[in-house]
N, C-alpha and C positions, 0 to 999 in steps of 0.2 A: 348577530349572525356572526359565525365564525369565519376568519379571515382565510382567503386563498390567493397564494402569491405565486405569480410566474417570474422567474428570475431572467432578467435581460440586461446586458452590459449597456450602458448608457454614458456617453461623455457630454456633460453639460455643466454650466455655471448657474447658480442660484443664489439668493440671499442666505439660504442655509449653508452653502458651500461656495465661497468666493474663489475657489482654487480652480485651475485648469484641469486637474485630475486629483482624485483620491485613491490610495492604492490598497485600502483595507487596514485594519489593525493588526499589528503584531507586537506581542507582549506589551499591551496597553498604549502604544503609540501608532499613529498612522502617517505614513510618508505621503506628503503633498507636494504638488508642483504649481508654479506660477512664473510665466515669463522666463521659462528656461532654467529655473532654479528650484532646487528641493529642500524641504525642511520637515519638521514633524509637529504634529498636534496631539494633544492628548484626548481622552474620551470626552471631555466637556467642550472640545473643539477649540481649546486654548492653544496658541502657538507656543510651543515650550522649546523648540529648537530653531534658530533662525533659518529662514529660507536663503541660503548662501551657497549651496553646493551645486555644481553642474552635473555631477552624478552622485546617486545615493542608493543605498539598498534597505531592506527591512532588518529590524533588530532581531538578531538571534542570539540567545545566551546573554542578553544585555549588551551586545555590541552591535554597530551597523558600520558597513564599509562605506566610505565617502571619499569625494574628491572636490577640491575647489576649482581645479583648472581643466578637469576631465582627462588629466594625463597621470597625475601622480595621486596615490590612494593612501589611505590609512583608516583606522577605526576610531569611533567616538562611543562614549557610553551614554546612557540615557538622560545624562544631565548636560549633554553636548560637549563634554570634556574630551579632548584628544588623548587617547591611551596608546595608540600605535601610530608614530608620526606619519604625516602624508607625505612620504618620500619614497614610495614603493610603486614600481611600474605595473605589478600584478600580484595577486594573491591566489592562493588555491580556492577552495570551495568554503572555507570557514576553518574555525579552530576545532582541533580534535586533541583531547587531553591538554588543553592550554597552550597549543602551539599550531602553527599553519606555514607551510612554504610560501616564501616571498620572493620576488624578483626585484632587484636593484642593480643598476648600472649594467643591465643586460644578463646578469647571472642570477641564479637561484640560490638561497639559503634558507634558513628557517628562523622565525621570530616568535616570541612568546605573546600572549594576550594582554601583556603589560608593556610591550614594545621593546623588549630586550632581545638582542641577537643571540640565537642559540647555536646555529650552524653558520659559518662564514658563507658570504654569497660568491661562490667559486664553481658552481655546477650549471651545466647547461639545461638540466631540469632536475626537480626533485619532488618526490611524493611524501606522504604523510608516513611517520613513523608508527609501526604496529609491533609490539613486544621488543622494542628496542632497536629495529632495523628499519631503513627507509631505502626504497628504490631510488637510484640517482643516476644521471646521464652526464658523460663527458665526451666531447669531441676529440678524435684521435685520427690524424691523417685524413681529415675531412668527413670521417664517419662517426655516428653516434654510437657510443659503446655504453653498456649497461652495467652497473654493480650496485652493491648495497653498503651503506654507511651506518654508524650508530648514532646516538643522539648527541655527540659531539662533532659529527663529520668525520670521523675516522673510518677509512676504508676496512670494511670486514670481508666483502667478497669482491675481488678485483674486477676492474672494468675490463673485461674480456668477452663479454656477450654482445651479439649483434641485436638481440632483443630479450626482454625479460619482463616478468610481471610480478606484482606483490606476492608475499607469501601467503598460501592459502593451505590450512591444515599442516602447517609446518613444512611445506615444500613449495618452491618457486619455479614456475616453468621458464625455461631459458632457451635460447637459439644460439648455435655455434656452428660455423661452417654450413649454413643453411638447414641444419637439423635441429629437431627440439628434443628436449628431455627434461629432468628435474633435479635440482640441488637441494640441500638441507641448509640450515641457517649457518653453518660453518663453511658453506661453499662446496661441500662435498657432492659429487654427482651420485645420486642414489638410484636414478632411473636412467639408463643409457640414453645419450643424445643420438638418436637413431631414427626418430619419427619424421614423417613429412610435416606434421602439424600436431598440436595437442592442446587441450584446454586444462585450466586449473583443476585441481582436485576439488570435489565437492561430496560430501557424504561418503567420503571413503573411495570414490571412483573418479577417474579422470578420462575424459574422451581423447583418443588418439587416432592419428590419421596414418594409415599404412598402404602404400600403393593405391591411394585415391579413395579408400574406403574407410569410414569410421566405426570404431568399436569403443570399449570401455575396459581400462585396466584397474587392478588394485594396487595397494603401495609396494607390492612385491614384484611388479611389472608382469603380473599374470593377467591373460585375458579373461574377464568375467562375462563380458558380452562381445562375441566374435565380431570383428570388422566386416560389417555388412551393409553400412547405411551410407547414403550420399551427404547427408549433413545431419547434425545432432546439435542438441543443447545440453548444458550440464544437468544433473540430478538436483531437484529440489522438492523436498517433501516426498522422497522416494519415487518420484516420477521424473522423466526426461522425454522432451519431444524429439522425434526423429523423422527423417525424409528418406524415402526410398521409391525410385520409379515415378516421381512426380507426386506422390502420395504422402501425407504427413499424419503422424498419430503419437500417441504417447505410450512408453513402454515402463515397466517396473525393473527392479535391480536383477531380475532374471532374464530379462529381455521379452517378457510376456506383454502382448498388446493389450492396453487397457480400453475399457469403453470410452464413449465420447463425453461422458459426464460422470459425476458422483454425488452422493447424497451426504449431507452434513446434518445430524440430529443433535440438538443441544437439550440437556436435561439439567434440572436444577432442583435445589432443595431451598426451602425458606419462603417461596412465593405461595400464596393461597390461591389456587386456580379452580378449586373445586374438583370433584371426581371427573376423570377424563375417559374419552373413548377415541379409539383411531380406526381409520378406514382407508384402505388400499384398493383402488380399482379405477375403472374408466366411466362408471355410471353415476353421476350426481343425483340421479333420483332413485338410487338404490334403496330397497325396502328398509335395510339397517340403518341408513341415516335417517329416514323418515320416523322410524321407531323411535330414535333417540331424540329428535326434535320433540316428538309428542311426550317424551319423559322429561322434558325440560332442560335438554342439553342445548347448547348453542356453539356455532363455530367459532373456534379458537385460532386456528391457523389452517391455511391451504396452499399447498406447493404442487406444482405440476412439471413433471418430467419434461425437459425441452426437446428431447428426442423422441418421444412418443406421447399420446395422449392418456397418461396415466397419472392420477392425483393421489396425494397423501393428505388426509384430512384429519385434523385433531378437533375433537368436540369437548368442551367442559361444561360442567353443570354450574352456571352462574345466571343471576338474576338480571333481566333486562326488559324494558318495556316494548322494545323493538329491535329486531335484526333483520337485515336482508338475507336472501339466500346467497349462493356463490354467483356473483356476476362475473362472467368469464368470457372469453373471446372478443376482448376489446383490442383495437389497435391503438396507437399513441394518441391520437386526436380523440377518439371516442372514450377512451379511459379518463383522459383530463377532463372531458365534459361530464362524465359520471361522477368525477370527483366533486366537481363544482356543484352538481345537482345534489349530492349527498350534504354538503356543507349548507346549501340553500334550505335543506329540511332540517338543519340543525343536528344532524348525525355526525358521526366519526368514522374514520376509516380504521379498523381494527386488524385488517389482513391486506397485504399488497404483494403480489407475486407476478413473475413473468414466466411463460413456458409456451412452447410451440408456437411462437411467433405472435402470441396473444396475451394480454393482461388479465389477471383475476383480481377482483376486489369484494371486500366483505365490509359492510356498512353496519354500525351498532349504535343505538342511543345510549350514550354514557352520561347524559345530563347536559344541561344547557350551559354550564360553566367550564366545559372541558378546555376551551382555549386552543383549539386545534388549528393548524395552518398546513398547507401542502405546497411543495415546490416541484416544478418540473424544468428541467434544463438539459442542454446536450452535454455539458461538462458538469463534474462534480462542484455544487455551489458551496464552496469552503467559507467564502466571505459571509455570505447570507446566513448560513448556519451559524457561524460565530456570533451574528448580530441576534439572532434567535435565542442562543444560549444566555446572553445578557439580559433577555426579556424572561429568562426562566422557562424557556421552551426547549424541549429536549427531542431527539429522535426516537420514534416509536416504531417505525417501518420504513424500509427503503428497498428499492429494487432497481436493477438496470436492465434493459432490453431494447432491441432494434435501435440502438444508438440514443436513447433517451433514459434520464434519471427521473424516478418518481420518489420524493422523500416525504414523510408525514412527521411533524413535530406537534408536540403537546405540552401544555402547562403542567408542570409537575415539581415537586419539592425534593428534588434529587440533590446529592451532594457535588455532582459534577459529571461532565461527559467529555470524552475525547474520541476523535475518529483516527485511527491509523491506517495508512495504505501499505499493504503487503505486497512488495514487488515480486511478481514471478511465482507465487505459491503461499500456502499457508505457512505462518512463522509461529509455531506453539511456544518458543522460547519468549516472545514478545507477550503472548497471552498469559503466561506463567508470571512473567514480571509485573503485569498489571494486577493480577489476582492477589499479589502480595500486598498491593495498596487497596485492596477491597473494591478494585474495578473489575465489573465482570461483563462478557460478552452479551450484548443485547441486540445486534443486528448485524448482519453479513450480506453483502453484495459482491459480485464480481463483474469486472470489466476487461474483457480480453482475458490474459492470464494473471491479472493483479486483483487482490482483494481489498475492499474497504471494509473495515471492522469498527463497530461502535463499542466503546467500553463506557459502562455507567457505574456510577457510585452512590449508594443510598437507596436502592431499590428493595433491599431486604433478602436478596440472593444470599445464601450461606455456602453453598457448594454448587459446582457446575461439572459436568462430564460432556465430552464431545465424542460422538460415535459417528465414524465414517464408513461409507460403504458404496461399492460399485452397484449394488442392489439394495433394496429396503431390507435391511435385517429384521425382520418382524420379531423373531424369537428374542433377539438381544434387547429389543424395545421393550417387550413384555418382562424381561428379567429386570431391567432397570425400574419399571414401575413397582414391581414386586418389592424392591428395596426401598420404596418411598420417594423415589425421583419423579418428577413430573414433567411432562413434554414442555419445553419453553418455546423453541423456535425450530423449524425444519427448512432445508434448503437444497435446491438441486443446482449444483454448480457444473457447468459446462467446461470441459477441457478445450479450451481454444487452441487451434494449430495456426501458425503463422507462416512456416516454411512455404506452404503452397499459395500464400497471399502476397509475399513481399520477398525481396532479395535481401532485405536486412537480416544480417547474421548476428545481432547483438547476442552477447552472452554475459550475464551478470558477474561472472567470476573471471571473466576475460578482460583485462583492463590495459589499455595503451596509454601512455602519458606523453606521447609526442605532441608538442604544442607549437 
């Protein structure tokens, strides 16, 4: 019988784990705790780094932050050797390009991942270097003043600003005399310091506040979108969230209001899924669907628009001894019971999606040795998925809805799989970087305005194309099929608004370093 696993966090000690807590594996080592001290074990459960640290972190790029007394920190390598002395009061968030800001004797400087001091510890705060410049803080007359220094600590932009942010798109947001504008890397003011507030540039546009209303300017200080909004966020993926009169929505770079969600269609070459047929509509008993079922087509993928009861169904001509119809309109508990029922009968989940407050499931007989398992959890179960990968089980389907994750994994002889979280929107650059390493997108799900994207290697995919649309672009789909591409996965991804739900005004491109 195929396994069905519900992920629940449990704190307990057993003979299999004599530690009070295991934090999950990172780069082959697991941080463990016992009687207030931390150390590390390997995948054979062998203690490879002694439990002697009062505070410790997971390994990242071969290094872990540790402290013997809980006050002074340094870094060790995976052999337990100290590579950055345990003499610093604080570090930033890790090493970037081999360096990290570090605090010593109450002042900030910078050290290398080999423990060498790069910038003397003489600043009241210091951020990472990007393209040769780092944002820094010095106190003057009891006030914190901002400037920029080079990789040796030499001042490039004088400490004359009341507030500043790191450079984005070669411009930095600064405040002087209570007003905001932008400077270039030489410290020259290129956009007048005249605004009530502003945000960093993103995708060529910056949000600015004038007389209490927000709009967007380009790098020539020309308004592209007039100031008319109460609150805004920066553009990501050509879209920005705005708030006006208590209502929030998304706009494009012309200021046009966008629909509450959009479609993503993924097409591939290389996979053999058989002849395909697609259907768009609201009637799951449509004559066209029944005709294709009689011709030997089976359900391959089903997606429901979350904002209306409209389905996009892909059917493929492949052989199976049994397949369910589209089981739809399940809430969380009933969907989980249905999945367990499917596994009890020895079937597999071949399509899983969420829409219009309900789950849709397709079950198919793939043979008794499919080795499939399912997970449900309120948070994305990274640790459990890592354990499954070690067993040779990879994600085949996942979706998020109504505060729940449903994820299906199956035994497969792939060469590897990674899950990336895209904060705030789709990041095509990351997709292109994975493609260079022969990793292709095989699953996508969204949680609020973040995307979870699964990349898999060794499936046989040779090419991949992504088609986005606020509506289902039927003509374009046909054109891709005519060029030899097959439909691989389809998604309806809501545009989640947050301004009307929270006062939190986070902006990914707007960074303060006050600590």
